[in-house]
C-alpha positions in Angstrom: 0.0 0.0 0.0 1.0 3.6 -0.4 3.0 5.1 2.5 1.0 7.7 4.5 2.3 11.3 4.5 2.8 12.8 7.9 0.1 15.4 8.7 2.5 17.3 10.9 5.2 17.4 8.3 2.8 18.6 5.6 1.4 21.3 7.9 4.8 22.5 8.9 6.1 22.7 5.3 2.9 24.6 4.2 3.3 27.0 7.0 6.9 27.6 6.0 5.9 28.2 2.4 3.4 30.8 3.7 6.1 32.7 5.5 8.4 32.7 2.5 7.1 34.5 -0.6 9.6 32.7 -2.8 8.2 29.2 -2.0 4.7 28.4 -3.2 2.5 25.8 -1.6 2.4 24.0 -5.0 6.2 23.6 -5.0 6.2 22.3 -1.4 3.5 19.7 -2.3 5.5 18.7 -5.3 8.7 18.3 -3.2 6.7 16.1 -0.7 5.5 13.9 -3.5 8.9 13.4 -5.0 10.8 13.0 -1.7 8.5 10.4 -0.1 8.7 6.9 -1.7 5.3 5.6 -2.9 4.4 2.2 -4.2 2.3 2.1 -7.4 -0.1 -0.5 -8.7 1.9 -2.5 -11.1 0.8 -5.1 -13.7 2.9 -8.3 -13.3 3.6 -10.4 -16.4 4.1 -14.1 -16.1 4.2 -17.5 -17.9 3.2 -20.9 -16.6 4.6 -22.8 -14.9 5.4 -20.1 -12.3 7.4 -22.6 -10.2 8.9 -25.2 -12.6 9.4 -28.0 -10.1 7.3 -30.6 -8.3 5.0 -28.6 -6.0 1.6 -30.4 -5.5 -1.5 -29.3 -3.6 -0.6 -25.6 -3.2 -2.1 -23.4 -0.4 -1.4 -19.7 -0.6 -1.4 -17.0 2.1 -0.2 -13.4 2.1 1.9 -12.1 5.0 1.4 -8.6 6.4 4.5 -7.3 4.6 2.9 -8.2 1.3 4.9 -11.3 0.6 3.0 -14.3 -0.7 3.8 -17.8 0.8 2.7 -21.0 -0.8 2.8 -24.4 1.0 2.8 -27.8 -0.7 2.8 -31.5 0.0 5.9 -32.3 2.1 5.6 -29.1 4.1 7.6 -27.3 1.4 7.4 -23.5 1.3 8.1 -21.0 -1.5 7.7 -17.2 -1.3 7.2 -14.4 -3.8 6.6 -10.7 -4.0 4.7 -10.8 -7.3 3.2 -14.3 -7.6 5.4 -14.8 -10.7 8.9 -15.4 -9.4 9.2 -17.8 -6.5 12.0 -18.8 -4.1 12.0 -22.0 -2.1 12.8 -21.8 1.6 13.1 -24.5 4.4 10.4 -26.9 5.0 7.9 -26.0 7.7 8.2 -29.2 9.8 9.7 -32.7 9.6 7.5 -35.5 8.6 5.1 -36.3 11.5 5.1 -39.9 12.8 1.7 -40.2 14.6 -0.1 -41.8 11.6 0.1 -45.0 9.7 3.6 -46.3 9.1 5.1 -44.8 6.0 2.6 -41.9 5.9 3.8 -38.5 4.6 2.6 -34.9 5.0 0.3 -34.0 2.2 -1.8 -31.0 1.1 -1.4 -28.5 3.9 -3.7 -25.5 4.3 -2.4 -22.4 6.0 -4.6 -19.8 7.6 -4.0 -16.7 9.7 -6.3 -16.8 12.8 -6.1 -14.6 15.9 -2.6 -13.4 15.2 -1.2 -16.9 14.5 -0.5 -18.9 11.3 -2.0 -22.3 11.5 -1.2 -25.2 9.2 -3.7 -27.9 8.8 -2.0 -30.9 7.2 -2.9 -34.4 6.0 -0.9 -37.4 7.1 -1.4 -40.3 4.7 0.1 -42.8 2.3 -1.4 -44.4 -0.8 -4.1 -46.8 0.3 -3.8 -45.7 3.9 -6.5 -47.4 6.0 -6.6 -44.5 8.6 -5.2 -41.2 7.4 -5.8 -38.1 9.4 -5.3 -34.4 9.9 -2.8 -32.6 12.1 -2.1 -29.0 13.2 1.1 -26.9 13.4 1.4 -23.2 14.3 3.8 -20.3 13.8 4.0 -16.6 14.3 5.4 -16.1 10.8 4.9 -18.1 7.6 8.7 -18.9 7.5 8.5 -20.3 11.0 9.7 -21.6 13.2 6.7 -24.0 13.1 5.5 -26.1 16.1 3.8 -29.3 15.2 0.9 -30.1 17.7 0.3 -33.5 16.2 -2.9 -35.2 15.4 -6.2 -33.3 15.3 -8.3 -36.4 14.2 -8.0 -39.5 12.0 -10.5 -41.1 9.7 -11.8 -43.7 12.2 -12.3 -41.1 14.9 -14.3 -38.7 12.8 -16.2 -41.3 10.8 -15.0 -40.1 7.3 -13.0 -42.5 5.1 -9.9 -41.0 3.6 -9.8 -37.9 5.9 -7.3 -35.8 4.1 -7.1 -32.4 2.3 -8.3 -30.0 5.0 -9.3 -26.4 4.2 -10.3 -23.9 6.9 -12.6 -21.0 6.2 -13.1 -17.9 8.5 -16.6 -16.5 7.9 -17.6 -12.8 8.2 -19.2 -13.4 11.6 -15.9 -14.8 13.0 -17.0 -18.5 13.0 -14.5 -21.0 11.7 -15.1 -24.1 9.7 -13.0 -27.0 8.5 -13.8 -28.8 5.2 -12.1 -32.0 4.2 -12.3 -35.3 2.4 -11.0 -37.1 -0.7 -13.3 -39.1 -3.0 -15.2 -40.5 0.0 -17.4 -37.5 0.7 -16.6 -33.9 1.5 -17.5 -33.0 5.1 -17.5 -29.9 7.3 -17.3 -29.2 11.1 -17.2 -26.0 13.1 -14.0 -25.2 15.0 -13.3 -23.1 18.1 -12.6 -19.4 17.7 -8.8 -20.0 17.8 -9.0 -22.6 15.0 -7.4 -25.2 17.2 -10.3 -27.2 18.6 -13.7 -28.7 18.0 -16.6 -26.3 18.6 -18.5 -29.4 19.7 -15.9 -30.0 22.4 -14.6 -33.4 21.3 -13.9 -35.5 18.3 -16.7 -37.8 19.3 -19.2 -34.9 19.2 -17.7 -33.6 16.0 -18.2 -37.0 14.4 -21.9 -37.0 15.3 -22.4 -33.4 14.1 -20.3 -33.3 10.9 -22.1 -32.1 7.8 -21.9 -33.8 4.4 -21.5 -31.0 1.8 -20.3 -32.7 -1.5 -19.7 -36.0 -3.2 -21.4 -39.2 -2.1 -21.6 -40.1 1.6 -18.5 -41.7 3.1 -20.0 -45.2 3.2 -19.7 -45.4 -0.7 -16.6 -46.8 -2.3 -13.9 -44.4 -3.5 -15.2 -42.8 -6.7 -13.0 -40.4 -8.7 -16.2 -38.8 -10.3 -16.6 -37.2 -6.9 -14.2 -34.8 -5.2 -11.2 -33.8 -3.1 -9.1 -30.7 -2.5 -11.9 -28.5 -1.4 -11.4 -24.7 -1.3 -14.0 -22.1 -0.2 -14.2 -18.4 -1.0 -17.1 -15.9 -0.4 -18.1 -13.5 -3.1 -21.2 -11.3 -3.6 -23.3 -13.2 -1.1 -22.3 -16.7 -2.3 -20.0 -19.3 -0.8 -18.1 -20.9 -3.7 -16.8 -24.4 -3.1 -14.0 -25.4 -5.5 -13.3 -29.1 -5.8 -10.9 -31.3 -7.8 -12.3 -34.4 -9.5 -11.0 -37.2 -11.8 -7.8 -39.2 -11.9 -5.0 -37.1 -10.4 -1.8 -39.0 -10.6 -1.7 -42.0 -13.0 -3.5 -43.5 -15.9 -5.9 -41.2 -17.8 -4.9 -38.0 -15.9 -8.4 -36.6 -16.0 -8.0 -34.3 -13.0 -9.8 -31.0 -13.2 -11.5 -28.3 -11.0 -15.3 -27.9 -10.6 -17.2 -25.4 -8.5 -20.6 -25.2 -6.8 -22.1 -22.4 -4.6 -24.5 -21.8 -1.8 -25.9 -18.9 0.1 -25.1 -20.8 3.4 -21.7 -21.9 4.5 -22.8 -25.5 5.1 -24.9 -25.7 2.0 -26.7 -26.9 0.1 -24.2 -26.4 -2.7 -25.4 -26.6 -6.2 -23.9 -26.0 -9.7 -25.0 -23.8 -12.6 -27.7 -26.4 -13.6 -29.0 -26.4 -10.0 -27.7 -29.9 -9.4 -26.7 -30.8 -5.9 -23.0 -31.2 -5.3 -23.7 -34.2 -3.1 -23.2 -36.6 -5.9 -20.6 -37.3 -8.7 -19.9 -35.8 -12.1 -21.5 -32.4 -11.4 -20.2 -28.9 -11.0 -19.4 -25.8 -13.1 -16.1 -26.3 -15.0 -13.3 -24.0 -13.7 -10.1 -25.4 -15.4 -9.4 -28.5 -17.5 -6.3 -29.9 -19.0 -5.0 -28.9 -22.5 -2.0 -29.7 -24.7 0.4 -27.9 -22.3 -0.7 -29.1 -18.8 -2.6 -32.2 -17.8 -4.2 -33.4 -14.5 -4.7 -29.9 -13.3 -6.2 -29.1 -10.0 -6.0 -29.0 -6.2 -6.2 -25.3 -6.1 -6.2 -22.4 -3.7 -7.3 -18.8 -4.5 -5.9 -15.3 -3.9 -6.9 -11.8 -4.7 -4.5 -9.2 -6.1 -4.4 -5.6 -5.0 -7.0 -4.7 -7.6 -9.4 -7.2 -6.2 -9.0 -9.7 -9.1 -9.2 -13.4 -8.2 -6.3 -15.7 -9.2 -6.3 -19.5 -9.0 -3.1 -21.3 -8.0 -3.0 -25.0 -8.8 -0.8 -27.8 -10.0 -0.5 -29.7 -13.3 1.9 -32.1 -15.1 3.8 -30.8 -18.1 1.9 -32.5 -21.0 4.9 -32.1 -23.4 7.1 -34.5 -21.6 6.6 -38.2 -20.9 7.8 -38.1 -17.3 4.9 -37.7 -14.9 7.0 -37.0 -11.7 6.5 -33.3 -11.3 3.3 -31.4 -10.7 4.2 -27.8 -11.6 2.8 -24.7 -10.0 0.3 -22.9 -12.3 -1.4 -19.5 -11.9 -4.3 -18.1 -13.8 -6.9 -15.3 -13.6 -10.5 -16.3 -12.8 -13.1 -14.7 -15.1 -16.6 -14.4 -13.9 -19.5 -14.9 -16.4 -22.8 -13.0 -16.5 -24.3 -15.4 -13.9 -21.2 -15.0 -11.6 -19.6 -18.4 -12.3 -15.8 -18.5 -12.4 -13.3 -20.1 -14.8 -10.0 -19.6 -16.4 -9.8 -18.2 -19.9 -11.0 -21.0 -22.2 -11.4 -23.2 -19.1 -7.8 -24.3 -19.5 -4.3 -23.4 -18.2 -2.5 -20.6 -19.9 0.9 -21.2 -21.4 1.8 -17.9 -23.1 3.5 -14.8 -21.5 0.6 -12.7 -20.3 -0.5 -9.9 -18.0 -1.2 -11.2 -14.5 -1.8 -9.8 -11.0 -1.9 -6.1 -10.3 0.1 -5.4 -7.1 1.6 -2.5 -5.2 5.3 -3.0 -5.8 
């Protein structure tokens, strides 16, 4: 943001100009403008991938100094001033050990709540019988981070494949966690510090959890349903972004859909008024193309002009090796009915204008 001029300094200089007939108030104001550094709204240009290395399941947050931080599977952290050029820093925490043997830290979500950065992370492995969600905290996005261990696991909360947490702070101060992966998306309310269950215990949370998308958790895993939930609120609607399809092998059909609701806990519906509590529905946000495939697991940030940008991962479609999910960035365009998508509903590949930021 622009630096604020000192009222006392301005008053003093204008008084001085009034006592000196050779110095006009206009020249004083001009000297103030040129002598005090100001930031200007600057258009950033970029080309995907904005981080050309494996960086899956990105979660973005902006620090008070304007720096953007993005967290990924493995508790990796990168930072940027402009969303286009990124630098990697130390991992947030070592791999936790409270889960199933061989489980790794996946898909962290970082939020700033009551003066504290909170990381909600998944602990899982492929075909994990009981993955779960843990919590870590820090006073700064770069840490040091303190791992507080398990929040809940799948068996305790009664949701199969309990991974991919996302926490949303509503306008009234209430805090909700959404989570799940192809076995139903569920939500619970948290305490005001974001560190506990509003219902007091995991047993009560299990009883009171709300099913918001996909089939109920008693159904078998179905990739026509969803994971990687992300919530934003815009113009009176809660938008629930979800990833669906085959993410990591085979057909690589991963993509992002969205539904919306006027209530935080739903019911969420798509542009055809279909309930999101099933498979193969949702308004298309971004699909693969000839440049990037299996695109999804997004987070969303606004630039200083108020424009929404989606940050997500995708494999480079031009190479045969599928071992790196690159970090992608694109503007969200909103249609006449207020539904969002990337340009052409695909990832961009050309050098293009991006976020507008005070730099």
